[in-house]
C-alpha positions in Angstrom: -33.7 12.0 -145.3 -32.3 8.9 -147.0 -31.4 7.3 -143.7 -34.7 8.2 -142.1 -36.7 6.7 -145.0 -34.7 3.5 -144.6 -35.7 3.3 -140.9 -32.2 4.0 -139.6 -33.0 7.2 -137.7 -35.3 6.6 -134.6 -36.8 10.0 -134.6 -40.1 11.1 -136.0 -40.4 13.2 -139.2 -42.2 15.9 -137.3 -39.3 16.1 -134.7 -36.7 16.4 -137.5 -38.7 19.2 -139.2 -39.1 21.0 -135.8 -35.4 20.8 -135.1 -34.6 22.3 -138.6 -37.0 25.1 -138.0 -35.7 25.8 -134.5 -32.1 25.9 -135.8 -33.3 28.7 -138.1 -30.5 28.2 -140.7 -31.6 27.7 -144.3 -34.8 26.1 -143.2 -36.5 25.7 -146.6 -33.3 24.4 -148.1 -32.7 21.8 -145.4 -36.3 20.6 -145.4 -36.1 20.2 -149.2 -32.9 18.3 -148.8 -34.6 16.0 -146.3 -37.5 15.4 -148.7 -35.1 14.7 -151.6 -33.2 12.2 -149.5 -36.4 10.4 -148.7 -37.2 10.3 -152.4 -33.8 8.9 -153.2 -34.3 6.1 -150.8 -37.4 5.1 -152.7 -36.2 5.7 -156.3 -32.6 6.8 -156.5 -32.2 6.7 -160.3 -35.1 9.1 -160.9 -33.8 11.5 -158.3 -30.3 11.4 -159.8 -31.8 12.1 -163.3 -33.8 15.1 -162.0 -30.9 16.4 -160.0 -28.4 16.3 -162.9 -27.8 19.9 -164.1 -28.7 20.7 -167.7 -26.0 19.5 -170.1 -24.4 17.3 -167.5 -22.3 14.5 -168.9 -23.7 10.9 -168.5 -22.5 9.0 -165.5 -19.9 6.2 -165.9 -16.2 5.7 -165.9 -15.5 8.0 -168.8 -17.3 10.9 -167.2 -15.5 10.3 -163.9 -12.1 10.1 -165.7 -12.7 13.4 -167.5 -13.8 15.1 -164.3 -10.8 14.0 -162.3 -8.3 14.7 -165.1 -9.7 18.3 -165.5 -9.6 18.9 -161.8 -5.9 18.0 -161.7 -5.3 20.4 -164.7 -6.9 23.2 -162.6 -4.9 22.0 -159.5 -1.6 22.2 -161.2 -1.4 22.1 -165.1 -2.2 19.9 -168.1 1.1 18.1 -167.9 0.3 17.0 -164.4 -3.2 15.9 -165.5 -1.6 13.9 -168.4 0.6 12.0 -165.9 -2.6 10.9 -164.1 -4.3 10.0 -167.4 -1.4 7.8 -168.6 -1.4 5.7 -165.4 -5.2 5.3 -165.3 -5.3 4.4 -169.0 -2.8 1.6 -168.6 -4.9 0.0 -165.8 -8.1 0.5 -167.8 -6.6 -1.4 -170.8 -5.4 -4.2 -168.5 -8.8 -4.5 -166.9 -10.6 -4.6 -170.2 -8.4 -7.5 -171.3 -9.2 -9.5 -168.2 -12.8 -8.4 -167.6 -14.2 -6.6 -170.7 -17.4 -5.3 -169.0 -15.7 -4.1 -165.7 -14.4 -0.7 -164.8 -14.2 -1.3 -161.1 -10.4 -1.5 -160.9 -9.8 1.5 -163.2 -12.3 3.6 -161.2 -10.5 2.6 -157.9 -7.1 3.6 -159.3 -8.5 6.9 -160.8 -10.1 8.0 -157.5 -7.2 7.0 -155.4 -4.5 8.5 -157.7 -6.4 11.7 -158.0 -6.8 11.9 -154.2 -3.0 11.5 -153.8 -2.1 13.9 -156.5 -4.5 16.6 -155.4 -3.1 16.8 -151.9 -4.1 19.9 -149.9 -1.1 22.1 -149.6 -0.9 25.8 -149.1 -1.4 26.6 -152.8 -4.5 24.4 -153.1 -6.0 26.0 -150.0 -5.3 29.4 -151.5 -6.8 28.4 -154.9 -10.0 27.0 -153.3 -10.6 30.1 -151.2 -9.8 32.4 -154.1 -12.3 30.8 -156.6 -15.2 33.1 -157.7 -17.5 30.2 -156.8 -16.5 30.4 -153.2 -17.2 34.1 -153.0 -20.5 33.6 -154.7 -21.5 30.9 -152.2 -20.6 33.2 -149.3 -22.8 35.9 -150.8 -25.7 33.5 -151.2 -25.3 32.1 -147.7 -24.6 35.2 -145.6 -25.9 38.8 -145.7 -22.6 40.3 -144.7 -19.2 38.8 -145.3 -17.0 41.8 -144.5 -15.9 40.4 -141.1 -15.2 36.8 -142.2 -12.7 34.8 -140.1 -10.4 32.0 -141.1 -8.8 29.5 -138.7 -5.5 28.3 -140.2 -2.1 27.0 -139.2 0.2 28.4 -141.9 3.6 26.6 -141.7 5.6 29.8 -141.6 3.3 31.6 -139.1 1.8 29.0 -136.9 2.9 28.6 -133.3 3.5 25.1 -131.9 1.8 23.6 -128.8 4.3 23.5 -126.0 3.2 20.0 -124.9 2.6 18.2 -128.2 4.8 20.2 -130.5 2.1 20.3 -133.1 1.1 23.5 -135.0 -1.8 25.5 -133.5 -4.5 27.1 -135.6 -5.0 30.9 -135.3 -7.8 33.2 -136.3 -7.2 35.5 -139.2 -9.3 38.3 -140.5 -10.6 39.2 -144.0 -7.1 40.3 -145.0 -6.1 36.7 -145.2 -8.4 36.2 -148.3 -6.3 38.8 -150.1 -3.1 37.1 -149.1 -4.5 33.7 -150.3 -5.5 35.3 -153.7 -1.9 36.4 -154.1 -0.5 33.0 -153.1 -2.8 30.9 -155.4 -1.0 31.7 -158.7 2.3 30.6 -157.2 1.3 27.0 -157.5 3.7 26.9 -160.4 6.4 26.6 -157.8 4.8 23.5 -156.3 7.4 20.7 -156.1 10.3 22.8 -157.5 13.4 23.9 -155.6 11.9 27.3 -155.3 8.9 26.0 -153.4 9.1 27.5 -149.9 6.7 24.9 -148.6 7.8 21.9 -150.5 10.9 21.0 -148.5 9.0 19.9 -145.4 8.9 16.2 -144.4 5.1 16.2 -145.0 5.3 17.6 -148.6 8.2 15.3 -149.5 6.3 12.4 -148.1 3.2 13.3 -150.1 5.2 13.4 -153.4 6.9 10.1 -152.5 3.5 8.5 -151.9 2.3 9.6 -155.4 5.4 7.9 -156.9 4.9 4.8 -154.9 1.3 4.5 -156.0 2.1 5.1 -159.7 4.6 2.3 -159.5 2.0 0.0 -157.9 -0.6 0.9 -160.5 1.9 0.2 -163.3 2.7 -3.2 -161.7 -1.0 -4.0 -161.5 -1.4 -3.1 -165.2 1.4 -5.4 -166.2 0.5 -8.4 -164.0 -3.3 -8.3 -163.9 -5.0 -11.6 -164.4 -8.3 -13.2 -163.4 -6.8 -15.1 -160.5 -5.3 -11.9 -158.9 -8.1 -9.5 -159.7 -9.5 -9.3 -156.2 -6.0 -8.8 -154.8 -5.4 -6.0 -157.3 -8.6 -4.3 -156.1 -7.5 -4.5 -152.5 -4.0 -3.2 -153.3 -5.3 -0.3 -155.4 -7.5 0.8 -152.6 -4.9 0.8 -149.8 -4.1 4.6 -149.9 -7.8 5.3 -149.2 -7.0 4.2 -145.7 -4.5 7.0 -145.3 -6.8 9.8 -144.1 -6.3 13.2 -142.5 -3.8 16.0 -142.8 -0.5 16.8 -141.1 0.5 14.7 -138.2 -2.8 12.7 -138.4 -2.0 11.7 -142.0 1.6 10.8 -141.1 0.3 8.5 -138.3 -2.1 6.8 -140.7 0.5 6.4 -143.4 2.8 4.6 -141.0 0.0 2.2 -140.1 -0.9 1.6 -143.7 2.7 0.9 -144.8 2.7 -2.7 -143.5 -0.7 -3.4 -145.1 0.5 -2.0 -148.4 3.4 -4.5 -148.5 1.2 -7.4 -147.5 -1.4 -6.6 -150.2 1.4 -6.2 -152.8 2.8 -9.6 -151.9 -0.7 -11.1 -152.1 -1.2 -9.6 -155.6 2.2 -10.8 -156.9 1.9 -14.3 -155.6 -1.8 -15.0 -155.1 -2.7 -18.0 -152.9 -3.0 -21.2 -154.9 -6.4 -22.6 -155.5 -7.5 -25.4 -153.1 -6.8 -28.9 -154.5 -9.9 -30.7 -155.7 -11.4 -33.2 -153.4 -11.0 -36.7 -154.7 -13.6 -39.4 -154.3 -12.7 -42.0 -151.6 -11.1 -45.2 -153.0 -13.5 -48.1 -153.2 -12.8 -50.9 -150.8 
């Protein structure tokens, strides 16, 4: 709806409505979403205010920080969340000293560090599938969920493709939800010597990536100045380019490694300002 209102979708409104109705899935909900998107293109702030649930915290950096910190506490524990908070707070203070009215850098670090720390491992998948909110959403969306199927590639169960060597997804029945509910509380083992999943190259790499970014964030907090602020933003955002999971993530990480080093060098030693142009000597 937002894109259509901006003239970016070369299809008539009637055609879109007809396609939604022919699809037959949550017709009223999808038509309402289309209408809200159109309204947001016209007056986004009003739509955001109306859409905010009762008692929602005001938008801004503090609200974002609290949300991400609390999410990490649910992901692992409060100590893990405090580790995130300490790093972000250091960057926030450094940014305030350089640009008192800006939160752009601190927000970038908060979003990026949270994304790295909340990596999707087996325990997190189990936690998300075991949440009461997920079950409630299933019940609201489908009339019968007794024969639900999940397509997964568990590291201890998945077969590997004979050509690529990569794990293949398999279909699992409703019993898998019970298995995931039993696995979710075992997140306390995450990253310890008792973690059966934590010794793989992928998991070790994810933990190393967190440590590298924390070191980078602390360096930004110590060395931030007006003349390297843009370089700091570019450096803080580099892990956002590392997308995907498994072998896809590993490939993107390898490609981002060189760019990370380049941006770190640019931040530490920013390019000198151009020399001022002097007036020509009078003849």
